[in-house]
N, C-alpha and C positions, 0 to 999 in steps of 0.2 A: 188887428190881430195877425191877420198874414202879416201883413208889413213889419207888424212888431219881430214874430219869430225868423224873418229874412234878413233884418237886421243885424238881431240878435246870430247869426249864424255867418255874417259879412265881417262881424267885429272879431269873435269866434276863431276865424281861417285868416284874420289879421294878428290876432293875438299869437298863434303858434306859431306866423311864420318872423315876427317878431322875436317869442323866447329863442326860433330856430339861431335866427341869426345872431342874435346875443350870447349866446351859450357856444357858435364856433368860436365866435371872436374873444369869449372866455378860456377856453381849450387852445386856440391857437397863443392865446399868452402864455398860457400855464405851460405849454409846452415849447415854448421860444423860454422861460425861465428857467425849465428843465434843464434845456438844454445848452443853456450856458452856466448851470452850475455844475451839469458833469463835466465841459468843458476844461473848467477851474480845477474840481480835483483830477480830473486825468492828467494836467496838462496839457493840454490838447492845443497846438501852435495853432492850427485852421481857425479852431474855435475862438479861440482868444482874439486871437488878430480884429473875428467882425464884434466881439462885444464889445455891448456900446457902456457896458458898467464897471470896466477893467481901465486907470486914466497909467497915460504910459509914464514912467518912473525911471530915473538914470542913476545907474549904483556901478560899485568899481569892486573889481576882482583881481584874483592874481592867478596869472595862469601859470603853468608847468615849468619847469626848468627846459627838458627835453620837446622840440619842437615836434611836432606830427600834423603829416597832412589828411588831418579828419578834424573830425567835430573834437570838441574839447568840453568837458564837464567841467565848472567852477560855481562857488558859490560867488552871487552878488551881493553886497552889501546894500542895502536902499537909505539906511538912517545908520546917524552913529548910534542907536540903542541895540542895532545888533538886526532889525527885519530884514529878509531879503529872502534870497530863496534860489535852487541848484538852477543853472540853466544850461543848454547846451547849447552850441554856435560854432562855426567856423572864425576860423581869423588866420588874416595874414602872416607872415614870417615876420619874428620879430628878434631883438637882442634881450639879453642877458639884465639890461640894462630898466629895459624899460617891456618887462615883462606882466608890466599888468593894465588893464583895461579899464575903459567906460561903456558901459553897455546904456542905449536905450529899447527899453522892455516894457512891453504888454502882458502883462501875466507871465506868458511862457514865448511868448510869441517875441523876438529879438528882432526890432526896426533897423538898428545900429549898432555897429561896435569900431570903437577904434581901439589901440593901442596907445598909451602910456605912458610916461617917468612914474617915479613915485613921489616925487615932485609936485607936478601936477595933481595929486589926490587931494581933497579938502584938507587942509589939517585936522577937521574935524571927524575926517570917517578913518584918516591913516591907520592909527592903531588898530583899529576896527576892521579893516580889509588884510590887516600882514602883512609878513614880507614875504612869509612861505603857501606854496601852493600843499593843501592836503586833498587825496585822492575821494569823491564818492565814495560811500559806505553801507548798501543798500541792507546790511544788516539791521547795521545803527541808525539808518536814518531812512529806511520804508523806500519802500516800490513805486510812490505815486514821481518821481520821476521819469524811473525807468519806461513808462508806459509813452514815452513824447515814439 
């Protein structure tokens, strides 16, 4: 009887340890999923950079006519259906005829930018990207972009 009670006490302690370990692992997984969701919602560059659920996309956009030595806010079209997002990135000096960019991005994290001419944009995306730059309007387009 004593051996049975001793064995029951030991197995209860073992189950308690296992349940604590499993609960801790599940809590960590939920915390990471919440962090990645929060990073995507707020367009946080650092979180998007390390988010394993985001794929690197290549998109095209138009730059403003006047070059400023600062970050540029522009809409990047990822496919012919109009999917894309507003991104903020720095670009080098460009000429009027080469005011388009191809951008490699993972969410809001921009890994590379290259200035191109409109002839280098794939024909299926050329009309979607357009020829004129339009400025970001936070009243019409929401606040998520400005959280960067």
